[in-house]
N, CA, C and O of each residue as an XYZ file, in Angstrom:
948
protein
N     111.211     83.033    105.575
C     109.971     83.236    106.299
C     109.970     82.511    107.640
O     109.191     82.842    108.534
N     110.841     81.529    107.770
C     110.962     80.856    109.051
C     109.760     80.010    109.391
O     109.097     79.458    108.512
N     109.484     79.916    110.693
C     108.479     78.968    111.167
C     107.055     79.407    110.862
O     106.226     78.588    110.466
N     106.765     80.672    111.038
C     105.390     81.127    110.888
C     105.293     82.155    109.786
O     105.969     83.184    109.806
N     104.435     81.855    108.818
C     104.270     82.771    107.700
C     103.374     83.929    108.091
O     102.370     83.756    108.782
N     103.758     85.120    107.635
C     102.935     86.299    107.856
C     102.763     87.012    106.525
O     103.714     87.188    105.764
N     101.534     87.416    106.265
C     101.245     88.059    104.992
C     102.006     89.373    104.844
O     102.127     90.145    105.795
N     102.511     89.613    103.647
C     103.188     90.877    103.376
C     102.164     92.013    103.388
O     101.078     91.907    102.817
N     102.542     93.091    104.051
C     101.710     94.299    104.079
C     100.337     94.049    104.696
O      99.394     94.791    104.421
N     100.212     93.007    105.530
C      98.913     92.706    106.125
C      98.387     93.896    106.922
O      97.178     94.114    106.999
N      99.313     94.673    107.521
C      98.881     95.782    108.370
C      98.221     96.892    107.578
O      97.591     97.773    108.163
N      98.352     96.869    106.258
C      97.750     97.916    105.432
C      96.260     97.665    105.253
O      95.490     98.612    105.086
N      95.844     96.405    105.286
C      94.448     96.065    105.054
C      93.564     96.722    106.105
O      93.891     96.741    107.292
N      92.429     97.264    105.639
C      91.534     97.986    106.539
C      90.959     97.083    107.622
O      90.689     97.540    108.732
N      90.770     95.808    107.308
C      90.167     94.904    108.285
C      91.192     94.053    109.012
O      90.830     93.093    109.693
N      92.473     94.395    108.874
C      93.524     93.549    109.463
C      93.381     93.450    110.976
O      93.431     92.353    111.532
N      93.205     94.579    111.642
C      93.106     94.562    113.095
C      91.904     93.742    113.549
O      91.983     92.982    114.514
N      90.798     93.907    112.842
C      89.600     93.159    113.201
C      89.815     91.662    113.098
O      89.359     90.911    113.960
N      90.506     91.215    112.054
C      90.767     89.784    111.874
C      91.719     89.281    112.954
O      91.544     88.182    113.481
N      92.723     90.085    113.282
C      93.682     89.693    114.314
C      92.969     89.570    115.662
O      93.174     88.601    116.392
N      92.136     90.556    115.985
C      91.406     90.513    117.254
C      90.449     89.326    117.288
O      90.274     88.700    118.333
N      89.831     89.013    116.152
C      88.924     87.874    116.084
C      89.643     86.567    116.377
O      89.135     85.716    117.107
N      90.829     86.416    115.800
C      91.614     85.204    116.037
C      92.074     85.121    117.491
O      92.036     84.054    118.105
N      92.502     86.240    118.024
C      92.953     86.250    119.411
C      91.799     85.985    120.378
O      91.984     85.317    121.395
N      90.618     86.502    120.068
C      89.461     86.268    120.924
C      89.145     84.784    121.006
O      88.818     84.276    122.079
N      89.240     84.083    119.879
C      89.002     82.638    119.879
C      90.009     81.931    120.779
O      89.649     81.059    121.569
N      91.286     82.323    120.647
C      92.330     81.691    121.464
C      92.094     81.957    122.949
O      92.270     81.071    123.785
N      91.695     83.186    123.266
C      91.436     83.547    124.662
C      90.272     82.723    125.207
O      90.350     82.176    126.307
N      89.191     82.638    124.429
C      88.019     81.893    124.894
C      88.343     80.425    125.107
O      87.903     79.823    126.087
N      89.109     79.849    124.195
C      89.472     78.437    124.329
C      90.345     78.219    125.561
O      90.138     77.266    126.312
N      91.317     79.098    125.765
C      92.211     78.965    126.916
C      91.471     79.195    128.223
O      91.747     78.522    129.216
N      90.533     80.139    128.236
C      89.816     80.497    129.468
C      88.872     79.404    129.934
O      88.376     79.461    131.059
N      88.613     78.413    129.097
C      87.781     77.288    129.530
C      88.440     76.544    130.695
O      87.761     75.859    131.460
N      89.752     76.678    130.826
C      90.477     76.032    131.933
C      90.634     76.946    133.137
O      91.332     76.606    134.093
N      89.984     78.112    133.093
C      90.041     79.040    134.218
C      90.337     80.447    133.780
O      91.124     80.666    132.859
N      89.708     81.414    134.440
C      89.828     82.816    134.044
C      91.012     83.535    134.677
O      91.288     84.686    134.339
N      91.716     82.869    135.592
C      92.845     83.490    136.280
C      94.145     83.157    135.547
O      94.582     82.006    135.581
N      94.773     84.134    134.884
C      96.002     83.846    134.130
C      97.154     83.356    134.995
O      98.043     82.666    134.498
N      97.155     83.699    136.281
C      98.217     83.227    137.169
C      98.143     81.719    137.381
O      99.146     81.074    137.686
N      96.949     81.170    137.215
C      96.748     79.733    137.399
C      96.558     79.001    136.074
O      96.381     77.783    136.053
N      96.594     79.736    134.982
C      96.310     79.169    133.658
C      97.380     79.634    132.673
O      97.236     80.693    132.063
N      98.455     78.855    132.508
C      99.569     79.276    131.641
C      99.152     79.570    130.204
O      99.640     80.530    129.608
N      98.257     78.758    129.636
C      97.833     78.989    128.252
C      97.127     80.329    128.115
O      97.344     81.058    127.147
N      96.287     80.646    129.079
C      95.598     81.938    129.037
C      96.594     83.072    129.205
O      96.492     84.090    128.521
N      97.547     82.914    130.095
C      98.551     83.947    130.325
C      99.311     84.263    129.033
O      99.578     85.427    128.732
N      99.654     83.228    128.280
C     100.435     83.437    127.058
C      99.620     84.113    125.960
O     100.128     84.981    125.251
N      98.356     83.716    125.819
C      97.559     84.330    124.757
C      97.168     85.759    125.131
O      96.992     86.600    124.250
N      97.030     86.042    126.422
C      96.760     87.421    126.839
C      97.951     88.321    126.527
O      97.781     89.489    126.178
N      99.154     87.770    126.654
C     100.348     88.545    126.298
C     100.332     88.883    124.813
O     100.686     89.995    124.419
N      99.921     87.923    123.992
C      99.830     88.167    122.550
C      98.761     89.210    122.241
O      98.939     90.044    121.353
N      97.653     89.161    122.974
C      96.572     90.124    122.754
C      97.014     91.541    123.112
O      96.676     92.502    122.420
N      97.769     91.657    124.196
C      98.254     92.982    124.587
C      99.261     93.509    123.572
O      99.283     94.702    123.268
N     100.101     92.603    123.046
C     101.059     93.017    122.027
C     100.333     93.578    120.804
O     100.799     94.525    120.172
N      99.185     92.980    120.483
C      98.413     93.420    119.319
C      97.527     94.621    119.626
O      96.773     95.077    118.766
N      97.618     95.139    120.871
C      96.821     96.302    121.303
C      95.324     96.025    121.265
O      94.533     96.902    120.918
N      94.937     94.803    121.622
C      93.511     94.489    121.710
C      92.876     95.346    122.803
O      93.433     95.453    123.895
N      91.731     95.953    122.533
C      91.065     96.764    123.554
C      90.769     95.942    124.810
O      90.415     94.766    124.725
N      90.916     96.570    125.960
C      90.743     95.857    127.223
C      89.354     95.251    127.355
O      89.211     94.130    127.842
N      88.324     95.984    126.922
C      86.955     95.483    127.032
C      86.774     94.213    126.209
O      86.128     93.262    126.651
N      87.356     94.205    124.996
C      87.250     93.038    124.128
C      87.955     91.846    124.752
O      87.449     90.724    124.731
N      89.131     92.108    125.307
C      89.923     91.061    125.951
C      89.162     90.466    127.142
O      89.044     89.247    127.266
N      88.653     91.335    128.008
C      87.972     90.862    129.204
C      86.689     90.111    128.862
O      86.341     89.139    129.532
N      85.994     90.553    127.837
C      84.768     89.872    127.412
C      85.092     88.457    126.927
O      84.363     87.512    127.231
N      86.176     88.315    126.182
C      86.569     87.001    125.683
C      86.923     86.060    126.829
O      86.574     84.880    126.799
N      87.613     86.582    127.836
C      87.971     85.762    129.003
C      86.705     85.287    129.711
O      86.568     84.101    130.015
N      85.790     86.202    129.972
C      84.558     85.852    130.690
C      83.707     84.868    129.886
O      83.124     83.938    130.444
N      83.644     85.082    128.579
C      82.839     84.185    127.742
C      83.447     82.785    127.728
O      82.734     81.789    127.851
N      84.769     82.720    127.577
C      85.428     81.428    127.547
C      85.309     80.679    128.859
O      85.196     79.454    128.869
N      85.332     81.412    129.971
C      85.252     80.799    131.296
C      83.822     80.443    131.683
O      83.582     79.876    132.748
N      82.869     80.782    130.805
C      81.473     80.458    131.083
C      80.801     81.405    132.039
O      79.760     81.073    132.606
N      81.375     82.593    132.237
C      80.820     83.552    133.194
C      79.684     84.381    132.612
O      79.014     85.118    133.334
N      79.468     84.259    131.298
C      78.397     85.018    130.650
C      77.234     84.123    130.251
O      76.271     84.586    129.640
N      77.320     82.851    130.591
C      76.239     81.928    130.274
C      76.145     81.545    128.817
O      75.149     80.960    128.390
N      77.188     81.872    128.033
C      77.191     81.540    126.609
C      78.204     80.423    126.372
O      79.391     80.610    126.638
N      77.758     79.256    125.876
C      78.696     78.152    125.659
C      79.696     78.457    124.548
O      79.349     79.072    123.539
N      80.926     78.026    124.741
C      81.977     78.190    123.736
C      82.375     76.802    123.257
O      82.812     75.965    124.046
N      82.222     76.566    121.968
C      82.450     75.217    121.442
C      83.523     75.171    120.364
O      83.431     74.376    119.429
N      84.528     76.008    120.486
C      85.590     75.996    119.485
C      86.454     74.743    119.632
O      86.753     74.302    120.742
N      86.840     74.189    118.508
C      87.690     73.008    118.467
C      88.927     73.326    117.617
O      88.827     73.948    116.559
N      90.089     72.888    118.101
C      91.321     73.112    117.349
C      91.542     71.957    116.370
O      91.560     70.791    116.766
N      91.708     72.290    115.103
C      91.960     71.274    114.080
C      93.178     71.706    113.253
O      93.409     72.895    113.035
N      93.941     70.720    112.803
C      95.177     70.982    112.061
C      95.123     70.308    110.705
O      94.711     69.154    110.589
N      95.542     71.033    109.682
C      95.590     70.487    108.328
C      97.029     70.555    107.826
O      97.772     71.480    108.155
N      97.405     69.576    107.035
C      98.755     69.499    106.471
C      98.664     69.365    104.956
O      97.682     68.851    104.420
N      99.692     69.831    104.285
C      99.700     69.687    102.843
C     100.811     70.498    102.210
O     101.831     70.796    102.832
N     100.583     70.847    100.949
C     101.600     71.560    100.184
C     100.991     72.770     99.489
O      99.897     72.697     98.930
N     101.708     73.871     99.533
C     101.395     75.020     98.695
C     101.854     74.685     97.269
O     102.474     73.642     97.056
N     101.565     75.539     96.303
C     102.103     75.294     94.962
C     103.620     75.087     95.012
O     104.302     75.643     95.872
N     104.127     74.296     94.097
C     105.564     74.021     93.970
C     106.106     73.223     95.161
O     107.272     73.331     95.540
N     105.195     72.411     95.737
C     105.567     71.430     96.765
C     106.199     72.063     98.009
O     107.128     71.501     98.590
N     105.705     73.206     98.406
C     106.176     73.828     99.646
C     105.299     73.327    100.794
O     104.100     73.607    100.807
N     105.870     72.585    101.770
C     105.063     72.024    102.861
C     104.531     73.112    103.804
O     105.179     74.136    104.025
N     103.342     72.863    104.349
C     102.802     73.788    105.339
C     101.851     73.068    106.284
O     101.277     72.032    105.949
N     101.702     73.637    107.464
C     100.760     73.174    108.479
C      99.842     74.338    108.807
O     100.302     75.451    109.066
N      98.545     74.078    108.795
C      97.541     75.115    109.030
C      96.768     74.765    110.296
O      96.178     73.688    110.384
N      96.768     75.658    111.268
C      96.022     75.447    112.508
C      94.760     76.312    112.495
O      94.809     77.504    112.191
N      93.624     75.680    112.832
C      92.344     76.375    112.833
C      91.646     76.230    114.177
O      91.893     75.281    114.921
N      90.781     77.172    114.473
C      89.827     77.067    115.570
C      88.443     77.240    114.960
O      88.166     78.248    114.309
N      87.576     76.256    115.173
C      86.281     76.293    114.501
C      85.169     75.780    115.397
O      85.399     74.964    116.289
N      83.951     76.273    115.146
C      82.777     75.747    115.834
C      81.987     74.829    114.905
O      80.894     74.379    115.248
N      82.550     74.553    113.722
C      81.900     73.666    112.753
C      82.980     73.007    111.901
O      83.373     73.549    110.868
N      83.459     71.845    112.329
C      84.576     71.189    111.653
C      84.226     70.827    110.209
O      85.059     70.967    109.314
N      83.000     70.363    109.984
C      82.610     69.965    108.622
C      82.682     71.142    107.663
O      83.159     71.006    106.536
N      82.204     72.304    108.114
C      82.266     73.494    107.270
C      83.712     73.891    106.992
O      84.075     74.204    105.858
N      84.527     73.874    108.036
C      85.911     74.309    107.892
C      86.694     73.412    106.953
O      87.402     73.908    106.077
N      86.581     72.098    107.118
C      87.354     71.200    106.261
C      86.912     71.328    104.805
O      87.730     71.210    103.892
N      85.627     71.568    104.591
C      85.134     71.754    103.222
C      85.736     72.998    102.592
O      86.159     72.975    101.436
N      85.775     74.077    103.351
C      86.305     75.336    102.817
C      87.826     75.288    102.673
O      88.373     75.842    101.720
N      88.509     74.632    103.606
C      89.965     74.494    103.491
C      90.318     73.636    102.285
O      91.293     73.912    101.587
N      89.529     72.598    102.039
C      89.778     71.741    100.875
C      89.697     72.544     99.577
O      90.487     72.333     98.657
N      88.738     73.463     99.514
C      88.613     74.317     98.326
C      89.855     75.200     98.173
O      90.388     75.342     97.072
N      90.309     75.786     99.270
C      91.487     76.656     99.224
C      92.736     75.901     98.800
O      93.636     76.483     98.194
N      92.800     74.607     99.112
C      93.970     73.808     98.788
C      93.968     73.291     97.348
O      94.879     72.559     96.961
N      92.976     73.653     96.557
C      92.922     73.148     95.181
C      94.129     73.576     94.364
O      94.523     72.886     93.424
N      94.717     74.714     94.720
C      95.911     75.168     93.992
C      97.185     74.621     94.606
O      98.290     74.897     94.138
N      97.014     73.845     95.657
C      98.135     73.145     96.258
C      97.771     71.681     96.372
O      97.293     71.076     95.413
N      97.995     71.110     97.546
C      97.631     69.710     97.775
C      97.386     69.496     99.261
O      98.292     69.647    100.080
N      96.150     69.143     99.600
C      95.809     68.853    100.986
C      96.208     67.419    101.292
O      95.802     66.494    100.587
N      97.002     67.230    102.341
C      97.498     65.903    102.672
C      96.794     65.311    103.875
O      96.037     65.992    104.566
N      97.052     64.038    104.116
C      96.506     63.357    105.286
C      97.303     63.757    106.518
O      98.388     64.327    106.403
N      96.769     63.460    107.693
C      97.477     63.737    108.938
C      98.822     63.010    108.941
O      98.889     61.806    108.695
N      99.886     63.753    109.220
C     101.225     63.175    109.237
C     101.965     63.264    107.925
O     103.127     62.866    107.839
N     101.307     63.784    106.891
C     101.927     63.815    105.563
C     103.114     64.761    105.482
O     104.052     64.511    104.725
N     103.088     65.842    106.252
C     104.237     66.765    106.272
C     104.724     67.069    107.690
O     105.781     67.675    107.865
N     103.961     66.652    108.699
C     104.340     66.969    110.086
C     105.716     66.413    110.442
O     106.422     66.980    111.276
N     106.094     65.309    109.812
C     107.410     64.703    110.082
C     108.549     65.650    109.710
O     109.666     65.510    110.209
N     108.264     66.622    108.824
C     109.298     67.541    108.356
C     109.315     68.847    109.151
O     109.972     69.814    108.764
N     108.583     68.862    110.267
C     108.545     70.020    111.159
C     108.836     69.560    112.581
O     108.567     68.411    112.934
N     109.380     70.448    113.389
C     109.516     70.223    114.825
C     108.411     70.983    115.544
O     108.182     72.160    115.265
N     107.721     70.313    116.472
C     106.709     70.975    117.292
C     107.428     71.601    118.482
O     108.027     70.885    119.285
N     107.379     72.907    118.603
C     108.196     73.615    119.590
C     107.421     74.740    120.259
O     106.324     75.101    119.832
N     108.013     75.288    121.318
C     107.539     76.518    121.906
C     108.286     77.680    121.274
O     109.497     77.602    121.066
N     107.578     78.752    120.969
C     108.166     79.929    120.322
C     107.922     81.149    121.205
O     106.778     81.550    121.419
N     108.992     81.729    121.711
C     108.879     82.888    122.603
C     109.609     84.076    121.979
O     110.812     84.012    121.726
N     108.881     85.147    121.737
C     109.519     86.378    121.260
C     109.861     87.232    122.472
O     108.992     87.530    123.292
N     111.124     87.624    122.585
C     111.559     88.431    123.704
C     112.169     89.747    123.269
O     112.894     89.805    122.276
N     111.878     90.793    124.004
C     112.466     92.109    123.737
C     113.491     92.407    124.825
O     113.208     92.199    126.004
N     114.679     92.892    124.453
C     115.695     93.178    125.474
C     115.208     94.220    126.465
O     114.693     95.270    126.079
N     115.379     93.918    127.753
C     114.944     94.856    128.787
C     115.883     96.045    128.892
O     115.506     97.103    129.396
N     117.113     95.867    128.411
C     118.110     96.941    128.433
C     119.068     96.732    127.271
O     119.242     95.600    126.819
N     119.692     97.793    126.778
C     120.650     97.654    125.678
C     121.760     96.659    126.035
O     122.253     96.626    127.162
N     122.133     95.855    125.044
C     123.233     94.917    125.259
C     122.835     93.601    125.880
O     123.705     92.798    126.217
N     121.539     93.350    126.044
C     121.092     92.063    126.596
C     121.597     90.934    125.709
O     121.514     91.019    124.484
N     122.109     89.898    126.311
C     122.752     88.790    125.600
C     121.740     87.669    125.371
O     121.338     86.979    126.308
N     121.334     87.497    124.106
C     120.347     86.483    123.781
C     120.836     85.069    124.037
O     120.081     84.228    124.526
N     122.090     84.800    123.711
C     122.630     83.455    123.914
C     122.676     83.096    125.398
O     122.279     81.999    125.791
N     123.160     84.022    126.213
C     123.225     83.778    127.652
C     121.826     83.602    128.237
O     121.602     82.727    129.073
N     120.883     84.442    127.791
C     119.511     84.348    128.290
C     118.901     82.995    127.933
O     118.209     82.384    128.747
N     119.161     82.531    126.706
C     118.633     81.232    126.270
C     119.165     80.115    127.160
O     118.412     79.241    127.588
N     120.461     80.149    127.433
C     121.081     79.110    128.260
C     120.539     79.151    129.682
O     120.152     78.123    130.237
N     120.512     80.339    130.264
C     120.097     80.472    131.653
C     118.613     80.178    131.861
O     118.217     79.652    132.901
N     117.799     80.519    130.870
C     116.351     80.318    131.006
C     115.920     78.909    130.613
O     114.794     78.500    130.897
N     116.817     78.162    129.958
C     116.491     76.786    129.597
C     115.939     76.598    128.202
O     115.335     75.566    127.910
N     116.136     77.584    127.326
C     115.680     77.436    125.937
C     116.600     76.489    125.173
O     117.780     76.359    125.499
N     116.056     75.833    124.160
C     116.850     74.933    123.324
C     117.728     75.695    122.346
O     118.862     75.305    122.068
N     117.178     76.794    121.829
C     117.869     77.536    120.773
C     117.330     78.960    120.766
O     116.377     79.283    121.476
N     117.956     79.806    119.951
C     117.479     81.177    119.812
C     117.915     81.701    118.458
O     118.859     81.185    117.859
N     117.232     82.718    117.980
C     117.581     83.370    116.719
C     116.973     84.759    116.719
O     116.137     85.077    117.564
N     117.385     85.578    115.782
C     116.825     86.924    115.675
C     115.364     86.827    115.252
O     115.020     86.039    114.371
N     114.507     87.626    115.879
C     113.095     87.676    115.512
C     112.904     88.699    114.398
O     113.836     89.412    114.029
N     111.681     88.762    113.865
C     111.403     89.684    112.759
C     111.586     91.136    113.180
O     112.117     91.941    112.415
N     111.154     91.474    114.379
C     111.278     92.853    114.846
C     112.710     93.115    115.301
O     113.279     92.340    116.071
N     113.272     94.187    114.829
C     114.682     94.484    115.099
C     114.962     94.533    116.601
O     114.233     95.167    117.363
N     116.018     93.858    117.003
C     116.420     93.848    118.396
C     115.781     92.751    119.222
O     116.271     92.419    120.301
N     114.686     92.181    118.723
C     113.994     91.122    119.450
C     114.641     89.768    119.150
O     115.283     89.592    118.115
N     114.464     88.818    120.065
C     114.986     87.463    119.892
C     113.837     86.468    119.941
O     112.841     86.678    120.634
N     113.994     85.370    119.185
C     113.034     84.275    119.222
C     113.695     83.109    119.942
O     114.705     82.576    119.483
N     113.117     82.720    121.071
C     113.659     81.629    121.872
C     112.841     80.364    121.596
O     111.611     80.388    121.637
N     113.538     79.267    121.316
C     112.905     78.002    120.958
C     112.974     77.058    122.155
O     114.036     76.891    122.755
N     111.838     76.437    122.507
C     111.797     75.562    123.662
C     111.128     74.230    123.321
O     110.500     74.081    122.273
N     111.280     73.270    124.233
C     110.450     72.072    124.175
C     109.012     72.516    124.474
O     108.810     73.424    125.280
N     108.004     71.885    123.835
C     106.619     72.314    124.090
C     106.252     72.352    125.570
O     105.593     73.289    126.021
N     106.670     71.350    126.322
C     106.298     71.270    127.732
C     106.992     72.322    128.590
O     106.578     72.567    129.723
N     108.045     72.945    128.062
C     108.816     73.910    128.841
C     108.541     75.356    128.444
O     109.211     76.273    128.919
N     107.567     75.554    127.585
C     107.267     76.895    127.079
C     106.999     77.876    128.208
O     107.605     78.946    128.253
N     106.106     77.529    129.112
C     105.751     78.459    130.192
C     106.911     78.679    131.155
O     107.130     79.798    131.617
N     107.657     77.614    131.461
C     108.788     77.738    132.382
C     109.843     78.702    131.839
O     110.356     79.551    132.568
N     110.159     78.559    130.551
C     111.166     79.433    129.948
C     110.641     80.863    129.860
O     111.378     81.814    130.122
N     109.373     81.017    129.494
C     108.780     82.360    129.402
C     108.826     83.073    130.745
O     109.056     84.281    130.802
N     108.608     82.329    131.832
C     108.649     82.937    133.162
C     110.079     83.287    133.578
O     110.303     84.229    134.337
N     111.048     82.510    133.065
C     112.440     82.718    133.473
C     113.135     83.847    132.712
O     114.044     84.476    133.253
N     112.737     84.111    131.490
C     113.450     85.064    130.635
C     113.583     86.477    131.218
O     114.657     87.068    131.101
N     112.533     87.048    131.846
C     112.685     88.419    132.365
C     113.837     88.572    133.351
O     114.435     89.644    133.449
N     114.147     87.512    134.075
C     115.253     87.587    135.033
C     116.609     87.560    134.343
O     117.643     87.781    134.974
N     116.595     87.285    133.037
C     117.844     87.204    132.277
C     117.895     88.228    131.145
O     118.584     88.037    130.143
N     117.150     89.317    131.327
C     117.311     90.460    130.428
C     116.354     90.569    129.267
O     116.529     91.444    128.420
N     115.320     89.694    129.189
C     114.382     89.778    128.064
C     112.938     89.735    128.549
O     112.536     88.818    129.266
N     112.160     90.748    128.144
C     110.733     90.770    128.440
C     109.989     89.971    127.375
O     110.267     90.108    126.184
N     109.059     89.152    127.798
C     108.321     88.298    126.865
C     107.254     89.110    126.138
O     106.383     89.718    126.760
N     107.340     89.109    124.828
C     106.366     89.808    123.987
C     105.234     88.864    123.616
O     104.068     89.260    123.617
N     105.571     87.615    123.296
C     104.565     86.605    122.977
C     105.159     85.230    123.224
O     106.376     85.053    123.173
N     104.298     84.258    123.492
C     104.742     82.886    123.715
C     103.642     81.952    123.246
O     102.484     82.098    123.637
N     104.004     80.993    122.408
C     102.990     80.080    121.878
C     103.657     78.805    121.372
O     104.873     78.760    121.182
N     102.856     77.783    121.159
C     103.335     76.563    120.541
C     103.237     76.724    119.033
O     102.332     77.391    118.531
N     104.166     76.116    118.315
C     104.142     76.217    116.867
C     105.023     75.170    116.223
O     105.418     74.193    116.857
N     105.323     75.385    114.963
C     106.101     74.418    114.191
C     107.253     75.117    113.470
O     107.099     76.221    112.948
N     108.406     74.452    113.453
C     109.568     74.956    112.710
C     109.966     73.912    111.676
O     110.097     72.733    112.008
N     110.161     74.328    110.426
C     110.530     73.366    109.386
C     111.955     72.854    109.577
O     112.859     73.614    109.925
N     112.141     71.554    109.345
C     113.473     70.968    109.449
C     114.289     71.235    108.179
O     115.502     71.432    108.243
N     113.619     71.239    107.039
C     114.307     71.406    105.752
C     113.554     72.411    104.883
O     112.936     72.026    103.891
N     113.600     73.699    105.246
C     112.823     74.687    104.495
C     113.279     74.806    103.042
O     114.462     74.672    102.731
N     112.324     75.059    102.175
C     112.607     75.285    100.756
C     113.291     76.636    100.609
O     112.848     77.624    101.194
N     114.354     76.684     99.842
C     115.074     77.931     99.598
C     114.299     78.760     98.571
O     114.098     78.302     97.445
N     113.857     79.974     98.936
C     113.117     80.802     97.975
C     113.893     81.043     96.682
O     113.300     81.238     95.621
N     115.223     81.026     96.777
C     116.044     81.251     95.587
C     115.900     80.124     94.569
O     116.244     80.284     93.398
N     115.383     78.975     95.032
C     115.184     77.844     94.117
C     113.899     77.979     93.311
O     113.643     77.193     92.399
N     113.089     78.985     93.654
C     111.832     79.222     92.957
C     111.951     80.460     92.081
O     112.641     81.416     92.434
N     111.283     80.437     90.948
C     111.252     81.629     90.096
C     110.388     82.693     90.776
O     109.633     82.392     91.701
N     110.505     83.924     90.315
C     109.711     85.018     90.873
C     108.220     84.721     90.714
O     107.424     85.017     91.605
N     107.854     84.142     89.590
C     106.450     83.807     89.340
C     105.977     82.711     90.288
O     104.876     82.778     90.835
N     106.827     81.700     90.476
C     106.466     80.597     91.378
C     106.334     81.098     92.819
O     105.411     80.701     93.531
N     107.244     81.957     93.246
C     107.196     82.492     94.604
C     105.932     83.325     94.815
O     105.338     83.298     95.893
N     105.528     84.058     93.791
C     104.299     84.842     93.876
C     103.080     83.927     94.006
O     102.136     84.241     94.731
N     103.108     82.792     93.295
C     102.008     81.826     93.400
C     101.915     81.276     94.819
O     100.820     81.110     95.357
N     103.064     80.996     95.421
C     103.086     80.496     96.792
C     102.539     81.556     97.742
O     101.719     81.248     98.608
N     102.987     82.803     97.587
C     102.526     83.894     98.448
C     101.015     84.100     98.323
O     100.332     84.299     99.327
N     100.500     84.052     97.114
C      99.064     84.239     96.887
C      98.266     83.126     97.554
O      97.228     83.372     98.168
N      98.763     81.902     97.425
C      98.119     80.747     98.054
C      98.098     80.911     99.577
O      97.063     80.704    100.211
N      99.237     81.280    100.160
C      99.336     81.429    101.613
C      98.445     82.553    102.117
O      97.841     82.439    103.184
N      98.361     83.628    101.361
C      97.512     84.759    101.756
C      96.048     84.342    101.792
O      95.307     84.764    102.679
N      95.620     83.511    100.826
C      94.236     83.050    100.789
C      93.933     82.134    101.976
O      92.856     82.212    102.568
N      94.882     81.272    102.315
C      94.712     80.396    103.475
C      94.612     81.239    104.749
O      93.708     81.040    105.561
N      95.531     82.167    104.916
C      95.602     82.986    106.136
C      94.362     83.852    106.312
O      93.993     84.184    107.438
N      93.720     84.218    105.215
C      92.566     85.114    105.278
C      91.299     84.403    105.742
O      90.316     85.056    106.089
N      91.313     83.072    105.753
C      90.120     82.340    106.180
C      89.846     82.605    107.658
O      90.767     82.613    108.475
N      88.586     82.819    107.992
C      88.219     83.217    109.353
C      88.607     82.198    110.413
O      88.887     82.574    111.551
N      88.628     80.928    110.066
C      88.921     79.896    111.068
C      90.397     79.618    111.216
O      90.796     78.920    112.148
N      91.226     80.145    110.323
C      92.664     79.875    110.363
C      93.327     80.755    111.419
O      93.187     81.978    111.403
N      94.048     80.117    112.333
C      94.756     80.832    113.388
C      96.209     81.074    113.015
O      96.719     82.183    113.172
N      96.883     80.028    112.518
C      98.304     80.141    112.190
C      98.624     79.306    110.955
O      98.020     78.263    110.706
N      99.594     79.800    110.194
C     100.090     79.078    109.026
C     101.606     78.937    109.180
O     102.330     79.932    109.215
N     102.069     77.708    109.271
C     103.499     77.419    109.407
C     103.973     76.797    108.100
O     103.462     75.761    107.676
N     104.953     77.435    107.466
C     105.355     77.018    106.134
C     106.850     76.754    106.064
O     107.646     77.470    106.670
N     107.222     75.730    105.326
C     108.645     75.361    105.192
C     109.263     76.124    104.027
O     109.606     75.552    102.993
N     109.391     77.425    104.229
C     110.004     78.286    103.234
C     111.028     79.162    103.940
O     110.685     79.882    104.878
N     112.263     79.111    103.507
C     113.329     79.840    104.174
C     113.125     81.335    104.132
O     112.385     81.856    103.297
N     113.792     82.019    105.048
C     113.666     83.474    105.129
C     114.512     84.198    104.109
O     114.504     85.428    104.062
């Protein structure tokens, strides 16, 4: 599963697009608080790229930008909070949320973690690397991912989930620089964001089919929460 867990068959759910757009709108609004111009706001530029990849309607996207930038007179009070802990069978995970009510969110996340174990800050973060994650699509057949990574300044690269795409790994502070450099080296940026990669992922083969299903069910419940933006889990692909 790599760095970021994604629910199996999530695209089949009738409300999947709505939930994805809701999460992206929060990210856009939070980023737009630093300015509505993506050319001057790297965080906004990156989340807008993710929104376009998800085919977010233009009106929805533009409304989120204006609301976040305070152009509609509506205050935006989302706060980013991170939770750490274990899924069933001691699988480490980091959960990132955006919420307008931290007390409500932590209460509900605590309930969801009853089948796992909610840890204190730092309890599992030591077992993850905080990195920039850039998904790139080859601009032309035969684009060399290794060469592009070297030339653009990425730390590492690997195959992405979508066939033919590459995942470029960067230092957090260099995420925008590498994302801007990649197109000149044969890869168009599909998405770029900060995230976590496990240092010692649990091998799924070490878990029984029943245990793996318990982990998947737990992760799906966490991911379905309205305030959850991303779930990073230390479970091998």
